[in-house]
C-alpha positions as CSV (number, residue, x, y, z in Angstrom):
1,M,-20.1,-25.3,7.7
2,K,-23.1,-23.4,9.5
3,N,-22.9,-19.9,8.8
4,T,-23.0,-18.4,12.1
5,K,-21.8,-14.4,12.7
6,M,-19.8,-15.9,15.5
7,L,-18.3,-18.3,13.2
8,I,-17.5,-16.4,10.3
9,A,-16.4,-13.6,13.2
10,L,-13.7,-15.4,14.7
11,L,-12.6,-17.3,10.8
12,L,-12.6,-13.2,10.2
13,T,-9.6,-13.3,12.8
14,V,-7.9,-16.9,12.3
15,A,-7.7,-15.7,8.3
16,M,-6.3,-12.0,9.2
17,L,-3.9,-13.8,12.2
18,A,-2.5,-16.9,9.8
19,T,-2.3,-13.7,7.0
20,L,0.0,-11.9,8.8
21,L,2.0,-14.8,10.0
22,A,2.6,-16.4,6.4
23,G,5.9,-16.5,5.7
24,C,7.5,-14.8,8.6
25,G,11.0,-16.5,9.9
26,N,11.3,-16.8,13.9
27,K,8.9,-15.8,15.8
28,I,8.4,-13.4,18.8
29,D,7.1,-14.4,22.3
30,V,5.0,-11.1,23.7
31,D,4.6,-12.8,27.1
32,Q,8.6,-12.4,26.8
33,Y,8.3,-8.9,27.2
34,S,9.2,-8.3,30.9
35,A,7.1,-5.2,31.0
36,F,3.5,-7.5,30.8
37,K,4.9,-10.3,32.9
38,A,2.4,-11.3,35.7
39,E,4.7,-10.2,38.8
40,E,7.0,-12.9,39.8
41,A,7.0,-15.4,43.0
42,P,8.1,-13.8,46.4
43,A,11.5,-15.1,47.4
44,A,12.2,-17.9,49.2
45,A,11.9,-17.5,53.1
46,E,14.6,-17.5,55.0
47,S,14.5,-20.6,56.0
48,G,14.6,-21.9,52.3
49,E,11.6,-23.5,51.7
50,A,10.4,-22.3,48.3
51,A,8.0,-19.8,47.7
52,A,4.5,-21.1,46.5
53,P,3.8,-19.1,43.2
54,A,2.1,-15.6,43.3
55,E,-1.5,-16.5,42.4
56,A,-1.9,-13.5,39.1
57,A,-5.0,-11.1,39.7
58,A,-7.4,-10.8,37.5
59,P,-6.7,-7.2,35.1
60,A,-9.5,-4.7,35.9
61,E,-12.2,-4.5,33.3
62,L,-12.6,-1.6,31.3
63,S,-15.9,0.2,33.1
64,Y,-17.6,3.4,32.4
65,A,-20.5,5.2,32.7
66,D,-23.0,4.6,30.1
67,G,-23.3,7.6,27.6
68,T,-19.9,8.7,28.3
69,V,-18.6,11.1,25.9
70,L,-16.0,10.8,23.5
71,R,-14.2,13.5,21.3
72,M,-13.4,12.4,19.1
73,A,-11.1,14.1,16.2
74,T,-10.2,11.0,14.2
75,G,-11.2,10.8,9.8
76,Y,-9.4,9.5,7.1
77,N,-7.7,12.9,5.2
78,S,-11.4,14.6,4.4
79,T,-14.6,16.1,5.4
80,K,-16.3,13.3,3.4
81,T,-14.0,10.1,5.3
82,G,-15.1,10.9,8.8
83,L,-17.3,9.9,11.3
84,S,-20.3,12.1,10.3
85,L,-21.7,12.0,7.3
86,D,-20.6,15.8,4.9
87,A,-23.0,17.9,3.9
88,E,-22.2,17.5,0.0
89,V,-22.4,13.7,0.6
90,A,-25.9,13.7,2.4
91,G,-27.4,17.2,0.4
92,E,-30.5,17.7,2.2
93,G,-30.9,14.1,3.5
94,I,-30.2,10.2,2.1
95,T,-31.3,7.0,2.3
96,L,-28.7,4.4,2.9
97,A,-29.2,0.8,2.4
98,D,-30.5,0.1,5.5
99,G,-33.2,2.3,5.1
100,V,-32.3,4.7,7.4
101,T,-32.1,8.3,5.9
102,Y,-28.8,10.4,7.1
103,H,-28.3,14.3,7.2
104,A,-25.1,16.0,7.0
105,G,-23.5,16.1,10.3
106,D,-25.0,12.2,11.2
107,L,-22.7,9.9,12.8
108,K,-22.3,7.1,9.9
109,P,-23.7,3.5,10.0
110,T,-21.0,2.0,11.9
111,W,-20.6,4.6,14.2
112,V,-24.4,4.4,15.0
113,E,-23.0,1.0,16.0
114,V,-20.4,1.9,17.6
115,E,-21.8,4.2,20.2
116,K,-25.2,1.4,20.3
117,V,-22.9,-1.6,21.0
118,L,-20.2,-0.1,23.5
119,G,-22.9,2.3,25.4
120,I,-20.7,5.8,24.5
121,K,-22.0,9.2,22.7
122,I,-19.8,10.2,20.0
123,E,-18.8,13.9,19.5
124,D,-17.4,14.4,16.1
125,K,-14.5,16.6,16.6
126,Y,-12.8,15.8,13.1
127,Q,-11.6,18.5,11.5
128,G,-11.1,17.1,7.6
129,N,-7.3,16.5,7.5
130,S,-4.9,14.5,6.5
131,A,-3.3,12.5,9.5
132,A,-0.4,14.7,10.0
133,N,-2.2,18.1,9.6
134,E,-5.7,17.1,11.8
135,F,-2.8,16.1,14.8
136,D,-1.1,19.0,14.6
137,Y,-4.3,21.3,14.2
138,W,-4.9,19.9,17.9
139,K,-1.8,19.2,19.4
140,E,-2.0,22.8,21.1
141,R,-5.3,21.9,22.7
142,M,-5.2,18.0,23.4
143,A,-7.5,19.5,26.2
144,D,-10.0,19.2,23.7
145,V,-10.2,15.9,22.8
146,D,-10.2,12.2,23.4
147,M,-9.1,10.6,20.1
148,V,-6.9,12.2,17.9
149,S,-5.6,11.4,14.0
150,G,-2.0,11.3,13.8
151,T,0.8,9.6,11.9
152,A,2.7,7.0,13.5
153,S,5.7,9.1,13.7
154,K,3.5,12.2,15.2
155,L,1.8,9.9,17.7
156,T,4.8,8.1,18.8
157,E,6.8,11.9,19.4
158,Y,4.1,13.1,21.0
159,G,3.6,10.1,23.3
160,E,7.3,10.2,24.1
161,Q,6.1,13.8,25.7
162,G,3.1,12.2,27.6
163,V,0.8,14.2,25.1
164,V,-0.4,10.8,24.1
165,V,-1.5,8.0,26.1
166,N,0.6,4.3,26.3
167,I,-1.6,2.2,25.3
168,A,0.4,-0.6,26.2
169,E,0.2,-0.1,30.1
170,Y,-3.6,-1.2,29.6
171,L,-2.8,-4.5,27.6
172,D,-4.6,-6.4,30.3
173,Q,-7.9,-4.9,30.6
174,M,-7.7,-5.5,26.0
175,P,-8.4,-8.8,26.0
176,N,-8.7,-8.7,22.0
177,F,-6.1,-6.0,21.0
178,K,-3.1,-8.4,23.4
179,A,-4.3,-11.3,21.3
180,Y,-3.7,-9.7,18.0
181,L,-0.8,-8.6,19.3
182,E,0.2,-11.7,21.0
183,A,-0.7,-14.1,17.5
184,N,0.8,-11.6,15.5
185,P,4.3,-10.5,16.9
186,I,5.5,-8.5,13.8
187,V,3.0,-6.3,14.6
188,R,3.8,-5.4,17.6
189,L,7.6,-5.1,17.3
190,S,6.0,-2.5,14.2
191,I,4.2,-0.7,16.4
192,T,6.4,-0.1,19.7
193,G,7.4,3.5,20.2
194,N,9.7,2.8,23.3
195,T,12.1,-0.1,23.8
196,D,12.7,0.6,27.5
197,T,9.4,0.7,28.3
198,G,7.6,-1.2,25.2
199,A,5.0,1.9,24.9
200,I,3.0,1.4,22.1
201,Y,1.2,4.8,21.3
202,F,-1.7,4.6,18.7
203,S,-3.8,1.4,17.3
204,P,-2.1,0.3,14.0
205,Y,-4.6,0.8,10.8
206,F,-4.2,-1.9,8.1
207,D,-5.7,-1.6,5.2
208,G,-5.1,-5.6,4.1
209,V,-2.3,-6.8,5.5
210,N,0.8,-9.2,4.1
211,D,-0.6,-8.9,0.5
212,I,0.7,-6.7,-2.4
213,E,-0.9,-2.9,-2.7
214,R,-0.2,-1.2,-5.7
215,M,0.4,-3.5,-8.9
216,P,0.8,-1.9,-13.2
217,L,-2.4,-2.2,-15.0
218,M,-2.4,-2.1,-18.9
219,R,-5.1,-1.9,-21.6
220,V,-4.3,-5.5,-22.3
221,D,-6.6,-5.5,-26.3
222,M,-3.8,-2.6,-27.0
223,V,-0.9,-5.0,-26.3
224,Q,-2.9,-8.4,-28.5
225,K,-3.8,-5.6,-31.2
226,L,-0.4,-5.1,-32.2
227,L,1.4,-8.3,-31.1
228,D,-0.8,-11.4,-31.8
229,G,-1.1,-13.0,-34.5
230,E,0.7,-14.7,-37.6
231,G,2.5,-12.7,-39.9
232,E,3.5,-9.1,-39.9
233,F,1.7,-6.1,-38.2
234,A,0.3,-3.6,-40.9
235,A,-1.7,-0.8,-40.6
236,D,-3.0,2.1,-43.1
237,E,-2.0,4.6,-40.8
238,C,1.1,5.4,-38.0
239,N,3.4,7.8,-36.3
240,K,6.8,7.8,-35.8
241,T,8.6,7.0,-33.0
242,A,10.7,10.0,-31.6
243,E,14.4,10.3,-32.0
244,P,15.9,7.6,-29.6
245,V,16.5,8.6,-25.8
246,Y,16.4,6.0,-23.8
247,Q,19.0,3.2,-23.2
248,P,19.8,-0.6,-22.6
249,Y,19.0,-1.5,-19.6
250,M,18.7,-5.5,-19.2
251,P,21.6,-7.3,-21.0
252,T,22.3,-6.5,-24.5
253,S,24.1,-10.7,-24.5
254,G,24.1,-13.6,-23.2
255,K,21.2,-15.5,-21.8
256,I,19.2,-14.7,-18.3
257,D,16.8,-17.4,-16.8
258,I,13.6,-16.0,-15.0
259,E,11.3,-18.5,-13.3
260,T,7.8,-17.9,-14.5
261,V,4.3,-19.2,-13.5
262,K,2.3,-22.1,-16.2
263,L,0.2,-20.5,-18.6
264,D,-2.2,-22.5,-17.0
265,A,-1.5,-21.5,-13.6
266,S,-0.7,-25.2,-13.1
267,G,2.7,-24.7,-11.6
268,T,6.0,-22.8,-12.7
269,E,8.7,-23.7,-14.9
270,T,11.5,-21.6,-16.5
271,V,11.7,-19.0,-19.4
272,T,15.0,-17.7,-21.0
273,K,15.4,-15.0,-22.5
274,D,18.3,-15.4,-25.5
275,Y,19.8,-11.8,-26.2
276,D,23.0,-13.9,-28.6
277,A,19.8,-14.8,-30.5
278,A,17.7,-11.8,-30.3
279,G,19.7,-9.1,-29.4
280,N,18.1,-6.4,-27.2
281,I,15.3,-4.5,-28.4
282,I,15.9,-1.0,-27.1
283,E,19.6,-1.3,-28.9
284,K,18.1,-2.8,-32.5
285,M,15.5,0.7,-31.9
286,N,17.9,2.7,-31.5
287,A,19.9,1.7,-33.8
288,A,17.0,2.7,-36.7
289,G,16.5,6.1,-35.3
290,S,13.1,6.6,-35.5
291,I,10.8,4.5,-37.7
292,D,7.6,4.2,-38.2
293,G,5.2,2.7,-35.7
294,V,4.3,-0.2,-38.2
295,E,7.7,-0.9,-38.1
296,A,8.4,-0.5,-34.7
297,V,5.9,-3.2,-33.9
298,N,7.3,-6.1,-36.3
299,M,10.8,-5.3,-35.1
300,L,9.4,-5.8,-31.3
301,R,7.3,-9.3,-32.5
302,T,10.4,-10.4,-34.1
303,Y,12.3,-10.0,-31.2
304,I,9.9,-12.0,-29.5
305,D,10.0,-15.1,-31.3
306,E,13.7,-15.1,-31.1
307,A,14.9,-14.2,-27.4
308,Y,12.2,-16.2,-26.2
309,N,12.6,-19.0,-28.5
310,G,9.0,-19.3,-29.9
311,Y,7.5,-19.8,-26.4
312,Y,4.5,-16.9,-26.6
313,G,3.6,-18.1,-29.9
314,T,1.5,-16.5,-32.0
315,E,0.5,-14.8,-28.8
316,R,3.3,-12.8,-27.9
317,S,1.2,-10.3,-25.6
318,N,1.3,-12.8,-23.5
319,L,5.0,-11.2,-22.5
320,F,3.4,-8.7,-20.9
321,I,-0.6,-9.6,-20.1
322,G,-0.4,-13.7,-19.2
323,Q,-0.1,-15.8,-16.1
324,N,3.1,-16.6,-17.8
325,A,4.8,-12.8,-18.7
326,A,8.3,-11.7,-18.3
327,W,8.5,-8.5,-19.3
328,D,11.3,-6.0,-18.2
329,V,11.7,-2.2,-18.5
330,D,13.4,-2.4,-22.1
331,E,10.7,-4.6,-23.4
332,L,8.2,-2.4,-22.0
333,V,9.8,1.2,-23.6
334,A,9.7,-1.2,-26.8
335,L,5.8,-1.4,-26.6
336,L,5.3,2.3,-25.1
337,R,7.7,3.6,-28.4
338,C,4.7,1.3,-30.4
339,V,1.3,2.1,-28.2
340,V,2.5,6.2,-28.7
341,A,3.0,5.6,-32.6
342,N,0.0,3.8,-33.5
343,P,-2.9,5.3,-32.0
344,Q,-5.1,4.9,-35.6
345,T,-5.0,1.1,-34.8
346,L,-5.7,1.2,-31.2
347,N,-8.1,4.4,-30.6
348,G,-8.6,6.1,-33.9
349,T,-7.4,9.1,-32.8
350,D,-3.6,10.8,-33.7
351,T,-2.8,10.9,-30.4
352,I,-2.1,8.2,-27.2
353,Q,-0.7,8.5,-23.7
354,G,2.1,5.5,-22.6
355,L,2.8,6.1,-19.3
356,F,0.4,8.6,-17.0
357,S,-0.7,9.1,-13.4
358,R,-4.4,8.3,-11.8
359,E,-4.1,12.6,-11.8
360,D,-1.6,14.5,-13.1
361,D,-2.0,17.3,-11.0
362,N,-2.0,16.2,-7.7
363,N,1.3,15.2,-6.3
364,Q,-0.1,12.5,-4.2
365,R,-0.9,10.2,-7.4
366,R,2.0,11.6,-9.4
367,V,4.7,10.0,-7.4
368,D,3.6,6.8,-8.1
369,M,5.4,7.4,-11.2
370,F,8.4,7.1,-9.1
371,R,7.6,3.9,-7.1
372,L,7.4,2.1,-10.3
373,A,10.3,3.4,-11.3
374,G,12.0,1.2,-9.0
375,H,10.3,-1.7,-9.8
376,L,11.3,-0.9,-13.3
377,F,15.0,-0.5,-12.2
378,G,15.0,-2.7,-9.5
379,V,15.6,0.1,-7.1
380,R,14.6,-0.1,-2.9
381,G,13.2,2.3,-0.6
382,L,10.6,4.2,-3.3
383,E,8.1,2.2,-2.1
384,S,8.9,2.1,1.9
385,R,6.7,1.5,4.6
386,Q,8.7,4.7,6.5
387,D,10.3,7.5,4.4
388,Y,12.4,5.9,1.8
389,L,13.8,3.6,4.4
390,Y,14.6,-0.2,3.8
391,F,17.4,-2.7,5.3
392,D,20.5,-3.9,3.0
393,V,21.7,-7.0,3.0
394,D,24.2,-7.1,5.6
395,G,21.1,-6.0,7.6
396,S,22.4,-2.0,7.7
397,L,20.1,0.6,7.3
398,K,19.8,2.9,4.0
399,D,17.8,5.5,2.5
400,A,16.9,5.4,-0.9
401,R,17.2,9.4,-1.1
402,Q,21.0,8.8,-0.3
403,N,22.1,6.0,-3.1
404,P,23.1,6.9,-6.7
405,E,21.3,4.0,-8.1
406,T,17.7,6.1,-7.3
407,Y,18.7,8.9,-9.0
408,A,20.0,6.8,-12.4
409,A,16.7,4.7,-12.4
410,L,15.1,8.5,-12.4
411,D,17.2,9.6,-15.1
412,R,16.3,6.0,-17.2
413,M,12.4,7.7,-16.6
414,N,13.3,11.1,-17.2
415,A,14.7,9.3,-21.5
416,I,11.6,7.6,-21.6
417,A,9.7,11.0,-21.0
418,K,12.1,13.4,-23.9
419,E,10.4,10.3,-26.6
420,G,7.3,11.8,-25.5
421,L,6.1,8.2,-24.0
422,I,5.2,9.5,-20.1
423,S,1.8,11.9,-20.4
424,E,1.3,15.2,-21.4
425,N,-0.3,16.7,-18.8
426,F,2.4,14.7,-16.0
427,M,5.0,16.7,-18.2
428,N,3.2,19.8,-17.7
429,T,0.6,20.6,-15.1
430,A,0.4,24.5,-16.1
431,D,-3.4,24.1,-16.2
432,G,-3.6,22.6,-13.1
433,K,-5.9,19.7,-14.1
434,T,-6.0,16.5,-14.5
435,K,-6.3,14.6,-18.5
436,Q,-8.7,11.7,-18.3
437,Y,-6.8,9.4,-20.1
438,L,-8.2,6.2,-18.7
439,E,-11.6,7.2,-19.2
440,N,-11.3,8.5,-22.5
441,D,-9.8,5.7,-23.8
442,S,-6.4,7.6,-24.5
443,G,-4.1,6.2,-21.8
444,F,-2.6,2.9,-22.2
445,M,-1.0,2.0,-18.8
446,H,-0.3,3.4,-15.0
447,Y,0.7,2.0,-11.7
448,D,-2.2,2.2,-8.9
449,Y,-4.2,0.0,-7.0
450,N,-6.2,-2.9,-8.8
451,Q,-9.9,-2.5,-7.7
452,T,-10.4,1.1,-7.5
453,Q,-9.4,1.4,-11.2
454,T,-10.4,-1.9,-12.9
455,L,-14.5,-0.5,-12.0
456,Y,-13.8,1.0,-15.8
457,N,-14.3,-2.4,-16.8
458,D,-17.7,-2.2,-15.5
459,P,-20.4,-1.6,-18.4
460,S,-22.4,0.6,-16.3
461,Q,-19.2,3.0,-16.5
462,G,-19.6,3.5,-20.1
463,V,-16.4,3.5,-20.7
464,F,-14.5,1.0,-22.6
465,D,-16.3,-0.9,-25.8
466,E,-16.8,-4.3,-26.1
467,G,-13.3,-6.0,-25.9
468,E,-11.4,-3.3,-25.0
469,K,-10.0,-4.4,-21.2
470,Y,-8.0,-2.5,-18.7
471,M,-6.4,-5.1,-16.0
472,A,-3.4,-5.5,-13.7
473,V,-0.4,-7.4,-15.2
474,M,2.7,-8.9,-13.7
475,V,5.6,-7.3,-11.8
476,P,8.7,-6.3,-14.0
477,V,11.6,-8.8,-13.8
478,A,14.3,-6.4,-13.0
479,R,18.0,-6.8,-11.2
480,W,18.0,-6.6,-7.7
481,Q,20.8,-6.5,-5.7
482,D,19.8,-9.2,-2.8
483,G,22.5,-10.5,-1.7
484,T,22.9,-12.7,-4.8
485,E,26.3,-12.5,-6.9
486,G,26.1,-9.4,-9.3
487,G,22.2,-9.1,-8.6
488,N,19.4,-11.4,-9.4
489,Y,17.0,-10.9,-12.2
490,M,13.6,-12.0,-10.8
491,R,10.5,-10.3,-10.0
492,F,10.0,-8.4,-6.4
493,T,7.6,-5.6,-5.5
494,E,7.9,-3.8,-2.3
495,S,4.4,-2.4,-2.6
496,W,3.8,-4.5,0.5
497,R,0.6,-3.9,3.1
498,S,1.4,-3.6,6.6
499,V,0.7,-1.7,9.5
500,K,0.3,1.8,7.5
501,T,1.9,5.1,8.6
502,D,-1.2,6.7,10.5
503,G,-3.5,5.7,13.4
504,W,-5.6,7.1,16.1
505,G,-4.5,8.1,19.5
506,I,-5.7,9.0,23.2
507,S,-5.0,12.2,24.3
508,S,-3.6,12.7,27.6
509,A,-4.7,16.1,28.1
510,G,-8.6,14.7,27.3
511,V,-8.9,11.9,29.1
512,A,-7.3,13.0,32.4
513,G,-8.6,12.9,36.2
514,N,-11.6,11.2,33.9
515,A,-11.1,7.5,33.9
516,D,-15.3,7.6,32.1
517,K,-13.2,9.1,29.2
518,L,-10.0,6.6,29.4
519,N,-11.5,3.5,29.5
520,A,-14.1,4.3,26.8
521,A,-11.0,5.3,24.9
522,L,-9.3,1.7,25.3
523,K,-12.5,0.1,24.7
524,L,-13.2,1.0,21.3
525,I,-10.2,0.2,20.5
526,D,-10.0,-3.5,21.9
527,Y,-13.9,-4.0,20.5
528,A,-12.1,-3.0,17.0
529,Y,-9.6,-6.3,17.2
530,S,-12.4,-8.3,18.4
531,P,-14.0,-10.5,15.8
532,E,-17.1,-8.9,15.8
533,G,-15.5,-5.4,16.0
534,M,-13.7,-6.5,12.9
535,I,-16.3,-7.0,10.7
536,L,-18.1,-3.8,11.7
537,M,-14.9,-2.2,11.2
538,S,-14.9,-3.9,7.1
539,Y,-18.6,-4.6,6.4
540,G,-20.1,-1.7,8.4
541,P,-23.3,-2.9,10.1
542,D,-24.9,-6.0,9.6
543,A,-28.0,-4.4,7.6
544,F,-25.3,-4.0,5.0
545,I,-24.4,-7.7,5.3
546,K,-26.9,-10.5,3.3
547,T,-27.9,-12.8,6.3
548,N,-30.4,-16.0,5.4
549,A,-33.6,-16.7,7.4
550,D,-32.0,-17.5,10.7
551,G,-30.0,-14.0,11.0
552,S,-26.5,-15.9,10.2
553,Y,-24.4,-14.3,7.4
554,V,-24.2,-15.9,4.3
555,T,-20.4,-16.4,3.2
556,F,-18.6,-17.1,0.3
557,L,-14.8,-18.7,-0.1
558,F,-12.2,-16.0,0.2
559,N,-8.5,-16.6,0.3
560,G,-9.5,-20.4,2.0
561,Q,-12.0,-19.0,4.0
562,E,-15.6,-18.4,4.5
563,M,-16.1,-14.3,4.9
564,P,-19.5,-12.5,4.5
565,E,-21.6,-11.7,1.8
566,I,-22.5,-7.9,1.1
567,A,-26.4,-7.3,0.7
568,D,-27.7,-7.0,-2.5
569,A,-29.4,-3.5,-1.4
570,T,-25.3,-2.9,-0.7
571,R,-24.0,-3.5,-4.1
572,A,-26.8,-2.1,-5.7
573,E,-25.9,1.0,-3.7
574,L,-22.4,0.8,-4.0
575,W,-22.3,1.2,-7.9
576,E,-25.4,4.3,-7.5
577,K,-23.8,6.2,-5.1
578,A,-19.9,4.9,-5.6
579,S,-19.7,4.4,-8.7
580,G,-18.4,1.0,-7.6
581,N,-15.8,2.2,-5.6
582,Y,-16.0,0.1,-2.4
583,T,-13.2,2.3,-0.5
584,N,-15.4,5.4,-1.6
585,Y,-18.2,4.3,-0.4
586,A,-17.1,2.6,2.7
587,R,-15.6,5.6,4.2
588,Q,-17.9,8.0,2.6
589,F,-20.5,6.7,3.5
590,L,-20.8,3.9,5.9
591,G,-18.2,5.1,7.7
592,S,-16.0,1.9,8.2
593,T,-12.4,1.3,6.7
594,L,-11.4,4.6,8.3
595,S,-8.2,2.7,10.8
596,F,-7.7,-0.6,12.7
597,A,-8.0,-3.8,10.8
598,K,-9.7,-3.7,7.2
599,S,-10.4,-7.2,5.4
600,Q,-10.4,-6.9,1.9
601,A,-13.1,-10.0,1.3
602,F,-15.6,-6.4,1.1
603,E,-13.5,-4.9,-1.3
604,Y,-13.1,-8.3,-3.3
605,Q,-16.9,-8.3,-3.6
606,C,-16.7,-5.2,-5.5
607,T,-14.0,-5.4,-7.5
608,T,-14.9,-6.6,-12.0
609,D,-14.4,-9.7,-13.4
610,V,-11.5,-8.4,-15.2
611,G,-9.9,-6.7,-12.0
612,R,-10.6,-9.7,-10.1
613,E,-8.5,-11.8,-13.7
614,G,-5.4,-9.8,-13.5
615,A,-5.8,-9.4,-9.4
616,G,-5.6,-13.7,-9.5
617,H,-2.6,-13.8,-12.5
618,I,-0.3,-12.1,-9.4
619,S,-1.7,-13.8,-6.1
620,T,-1.2,-17.1,-8.0
621,A,2.8,-15.7,-8.6
622,I,3.2,-14.4,-5.2
623,A,1.9,-17.8,-3.9
624,L,4.0,-20.0,-6.3
625,G,7.2,-17.6,-5.1
626,T,7.8,-16.5,-8.3
627,I,7.0,-12.3,-7.2
628,K,8.8,-11.8,-3.9
629,H,8.1,-9.7,-1.4
630,P,9.1,-7.9,2.0
631,E,8.3,-10.3,5.3
632,L,6.6,-9.0,7.9
633,A,9.6,-10.5,10.4
634,V,13.1,-10.2,11.0
635,T,14.0,-12.5,8.1
636,E,17.7,-14.7,7.7
637,N,18.6,-12.2,4.9
638,P,18.0,-8.6,5.8
639,W,17.1,-7.1,2.5
640,Y,14.0,-9.1,2.5
641,M,12.3,-7.6,5.9
642,S,9.7,-5.1,6.3
643,I,11.0,-2.1,7.6
644,P,9.1,-1.1,10.3
645,T,6.5,2.0,10.2
646,V,7.2,3.7,13.0
647,L,10.8,4.0,14.5
648,P,11.4,4.4,18.7
649,S,13.4,7.7,18.5
650,T,13.7,9.9,21.3
651,K,12.3,13.5,21.4
652,A,16.1,14.4,21.3
653,E,16.6,12.6,18.2
654,N,13.2,13.6,16.5
655,D,14.0,17.2,16.9
656,M,16.7,16.5,15.2
657,I,15.5,14.7,12.4
658,N,12.7,17.1,12.1
659,S,16.1,19.9,11.9
660,Y,16.6,18.2,8.7
661,T,13.9,20.6,6.3
662,E,14.8,19.0,3.1
663,L,14.5,15.7,4.3
664,T,10.9,16.2,6.7
665,S,7.5,14.9,5.0
666,N,7.3,18.5,3.8
667,G,10.3,18.5,2.8
668,K,11.8,18.1,-0.8
669,F,10.5,14.7,-0.9
670,N,6.7,15.4,0.2
671,Q,4.1,12.9,-1.0
672,A,0.9,15.0,-0.1
673,K,-1.6,16.2,-2.5
674,G,-0.4,19.9,-2.5
675,G,2.8,19.2,-2.0
676,E,6.1,19.0,-4.2
677,N,8.9,15.4,-4.4
678,L,12.6,16.3,-6.1
679,F,12.3,12.0,-7.6
680,V,9.0,13.5,-9.7
681,N,10.9,16.6,-10.9
682,Q,13.8,15.1,-12.0
683,I,11.7,12.1,-14.4
684,V,10.3,15.5,-15.4
685,S,13.3,17.7,-16.0
686,G,16.2,15.7,-15.1
687,Y,19.1,16.9,-12.7
688,A,17.5,19.8,-12.1
689,E,18.0,21.2,-8.8
690,E,21.4,23.0,-8.9
691,G,24.5,20.9,-7.6
692,M,22.1,17.9,-8.9
693,G,24.3,17.2,-11.9
694,N,24.7,13.3,-12.1
695,A,23.5,10.2,-9.9
696,E,26.7,10.5,-7.5
697,A,26.3,14.1,-6.8
698,S,22.4,14.2,-6.4
699,A,23.4,11.5,-3.6
700,E,25.8,13.3,-2.0
701,M,23.7,16.4,-1.7
702,V,21.0,14.7,0.5
703,A,23.9,13.2,2.2
704,N,26.3,15.7,3.2
705,E,24.2,19.3,2.6
706,W,20.7,18.0,3.6
707,G,21.8,16.1,6.8
708,G,21.0,12.9,5.2
709,R,24.1,11.1,6.9
710,Q,22.9,12.6,10.6
711,Y,19.1,11.4,9.7
712,L,20.3,8.6,8.8
713,A,22.4,7.7,12.0
714,L,19.7,8.7,14.0
715,K,17.3,6.1,12.5
716,T,19.7,3.3,12.6
717,D,20.2,4.1,16.5
718,A,16.5,3.9,16.8
719,W,16.6,0.6,14.6
720,T,19.4,-0.8,16.6
721,R,17.7,-0.9,19.7
722,L,14.8,-1.9,18.7
723,L,16.2,-4.9,17.1
724,N,18.4,-4.7,20.6
725,F,14.8,-5.5,22.2
726,Y,13.8,-8.3,19.8
727,N,16.7,-10.3,20.2
728,A,16.4,-9.8,24.2
729,M,13.0,-11.5,23.9
730,N,14.3,-14.2,22.0
């Protein structure tokens, strides 16, 4: 296959489109959208003769004057990740892998290239805020900007008021974007802001798509030290486990069968958890009370041997870290007890932290703890694409904040915390500092992104010694209420990539009366979804990509497709300037991956061997069907349907939704960096909120006193309109 740039660009498009459509059910024929049909032929003449079909006029091209200025209030969450280089990043000047020296305030390479390709001039107006706050900053002064960042919900809400341009009116002039939506109809449905007009108010952003996002990560060498080998575990020194608080979640008797991938990844097989033979490990440990760490490890070893009838042999660690892993939360809690009680063996100190978050004083990272809880205890909605919403098996819309099961799961997490199995600093952030547990060899497990967190395995980081390993591990087995009688013991992840919750919109006031500005803004969006634009928005300009002597891209095989390799200088620079963190490098230095469609191919090249190993286990399990996930389609069983990122609510509905202040993004369930989240608080303190004495009372308070019932009714109305819109097209 000849590695021409155009060929690779086309392959990138095909790969993205195929990925989006993978696993989808019924397809939507976008040509059936009445708003976008060519005009029908005129009615038959009175004579009864059939009229000739009308010949559709070719759509006018998006023309504009060369050098048209676009005032861009767009970026990604901070001054470092905008279109221009930040002073902290650029210093007195910084020379990048393209050989160009950039200074603070200069456009980043990706946006310099955008100016060249499109013949426009970019004026960077970005204030360095999150999408929600950036839009709030400009919403009263929209005449001062042409494009603006915002959340999908805000852009849609203000689009309905005429503040943001309806992009759908110009789709015929945007062939790349239109083709993308036609090939990926579920995306079109997800960004529809009005079911009467088919309006679209923002360009969707995909940080990868139709793939797992976050995953559990463990110090696998610690698991191996504790569980593997012949005979009993022994140690000269250990601590005692805490008095037990956590109670069994999994059965205490009987048997359950779990489909898992074979150790050699050659296929699937059934593994049996035999509670009649082994009992429940938590029940057994609890009966023993506070015990020393050596006894705890040997109890867990014996349990694994008996419960799995010797399936894992002397490599018992594979229950947690292998391709054939089948662990559940009870087994995890037992392991955490062993880890925390044996720091002398594991890291040579007196303490080690069990579960932790990347930044214990950052609410944006602390919320990952309740996301993990959802996976451990089979609770939907805790990692939703919109608020805390999901679909039940009957197709009804549900809100995790109004379900007793949510609070019961968080109460179980609080029990885990009471045993000292969640990090000290997560439990007490009074000093306002984040303990670097992973970097300091004092943390065991957290739930996060694979690429950024497994970078610490690289020798250049100086974090881990020979043989130490921090790796993604299999998604846990839990009882998921997917419509199977009594619930289905299986692996399921709600952390599934789709349209993200923010994007870029065009300011109606900014481009009013100026066709050049409007067309240039539309052209920018269209170009970003062209084959060449997709590469630029993921990789940066060609100077950062490895090429052959004839100028064609050097490629590698990624998910079955030939994809460009990054240049050697780019790879070296990524480690030098961003410690191997692809996302930070791309956003802070190149200016790519700030919006639109991001390919994971660049990120994959920057993932350590250890990172690829763990992610490979999970990818194989997904491919073989042993990890279930939401589908980007209207599915036969609605429980498996991904919630759209935005629902087409009216202004009146949005005003009412915003009046339920406890439920808004700045309310009790805030997921922003400086916010506070009730779910996190419950993990730390239990039912600390007044009136929330148990799971039922908590759900009732949200539903009845905080406007939850009305909120859900409004969201349901919007979804019903969208579903009717979908059905009318089929």
